[in-house]
C-alpha positions in Angstrom: 8.3 27.4 -26.7 6.3 24.2 -27.4 5.0 21.8 -24.8 7.1 19.1 -26.3 10.4 21.0 -25.6 9.4 21.7 -22.0 8.6 18.0 -21.5 11.9 17.1 -23.1 13.8 19.4 -20.8 12.1 17.9 -17.7 12.6 14.4 -19.1 16.4 15.0 -19.6 16.8 16.6 -16.2 15.0 13.6 -14.6 17.3 11.2 -16.4 20.4 13.2 -15.3 19.3 13.2 -11.7 18.2 9.5 -11.6 21.1 8.0 -13.5 23.7 10.4 -12.0 22.6 9.5 -8.5 22.7 5.8 -9.3 26.2 6.1 -10.7 27.5 7.5 -7.4 26.4 4.3 -5.6 29.3 2.4 -7.0 31.7 4.8 -5.4 29.8 4.7 -2.1 29.4 0.9 -2.1 33.1 0.4 -2.9 34.1 2.6 0.0 31.8 0.8 2.3 33.1 -2.6 1.1 36.8 -1.8 1.3 37.1 0.7 4.2 35.5 -1.4 6.8 35.0 1.5 9.1 32.5 2.8 11.5 31.0 4.9 8.7 29.7 2.0 6.6 26.2 2.1 8.0 26.1 5.9 7.4 27.1 5.2 3.7 24.5 2.6 3.2 21.7 4.6 4.8 22.9 7.6 2.7 22.4 5.5 -0.5 18.9 4.6 0.6 18.2 8.3 1.2 19.6 9.3 -2.2 17.6 6.6 -3.8 14.3 7.6 -2.2 14.7 11.4 -2.5 16.5 11.8 -5.9 16.8 8.6 -8.0 13.4 7.1 -7.5 11.5 10.4 -8.1 13.5 10.9 -11.3 12.7 7.4 -12.4 9.0 8.1 -11.8 9.1 11.3 -13.7 10.8 9.7 -16.7 7.9 7.6 -18.0 5.4 10.3 -17.3 7.3 12.9 -19.4 8.2 10.2 -22.0 4.5 9.3 -22.5 3.5 12.9 -22.6 6.2 13.6 -25.3 4.9 10.7 -27.4 1.3 12.1 -27.0 2.1 15.7 -27.9 4.9 15.1 -30.3 5.1 13.4 -33.7 6.0 10.1 -32.2 4.5 6.6 -31.8 4.8 4.0 -29.0 5.4 1.4 -31.8 8.6 3.2 -32.9 11.4 0.7 -32.3 13.6 2.8 -30.0 10.6 3.9 -27.9 9.1 0.4 -27.6 12.5 -1.1 -26.8 13.2 1.6 -24.2 9.9 0.9 -22.5 10.6 -2.8 -22.3 14.1 -2.1 -20.8 12.5 0.4 -18.4 10.0 -2.1 -17.1 12.7 -4.7 -16.8 14.9 -2.2 -14.9 12.0 -1.4 -12.5 11.3 -5.1 -11.7 15.0 -6.0 -11.4 15.7 -3.1 -9.1 12.6 -3.7 -7.0 12.9 -7.4 -6.7 16.7 -7.9 -6.6 18.8 -4.7 -6.0 16.7 -3.0 -3.3 16.5 -6.2 -1.2 20.2 -6.8 -1.6 21.0 -3.4 -0.3 18.7 -4.0 2.7 20.4 -7.3 3.3 23.8 -5.6 3.2 22.7 -3.0 5.7 21.2 -5.6 8.0 24.3 -7.8 7.8 26.4 -4.8 8.8 24.1 -4.1 11.7 24.2 -7.7 12.9 27.7 -8.9 12.2 29.7 -5.8 11.5 31.9 -5.0 8.4 34.3 -7.9 9.1 31.6 -10.6 9.0 31.4 -13.1 6.1 27.6 -12.3 5.8 28.4 -8.7 5.2 31.2 -9.4 2.7 28.8 -11.7 0.7 26.0 -9.1 0.9 28.3 -6.3 -0.3 29.5 -8.4 -3.2 26.0 -9.2 -4.2 24.9 -5.6 -4.0 27.8 -4.5 -6.2 27.1 -7.1 -8.9 23.4 -6.4 -9.0 24.1 -2.7 -9.1 26.3 -3.3 -12.1 23.7 -5.4 -13.8 21.1 -2.6 -13.3 23.3 -0.2 -15.2 23.1 -2.4 -18.4 19.5 -1.6 -19.2 20.1 2.1 -18.1 22.9 2.4 -20.6 20.7 0.7 -23.2 17.9 3.2 -22.7 20.3 6.1 -22.9 21.7 4.7 -26.2 18.2 4.3 -27.6 17.1 7.8 -26.5 20.2 9.5 -28.0 20.8 7.4 -31.1 17.1 6.6 -32.0 18.1 3.6 -34.0 15.6 2.0 -36.4 15.8 -1.6 -37.5 
């Protein structure tokens, strides 16, 4: 079996783990926002754990295997779908690091300080859900590009 196919397998597995983990956050965040229970902090800390142990390592592995596939395969970084996916990936990383991760930290802190019934917590929870939804847009765009491989 070729090196390209092994890299592709690892690349797809990393995408499944990273994106699959992120998709579960909507369920967990919705439960934390609507249940208003003593388990909310556990849910938010669980999301941070999933992020650091599953999603983020998957997102680190994706560009490494993607670059390796371009180098060993019959591909080019200037190919439309590859170049566009790289731009979306960089945007996703910056957006997630600058906006989503701090929003989740603010939500956790608002819960610790004011509890789940506080206005600060409700606003932080809303912001986290909106930003989480926005992060899924480039993810879906990258998935589309990787599967459909469109050319202009």
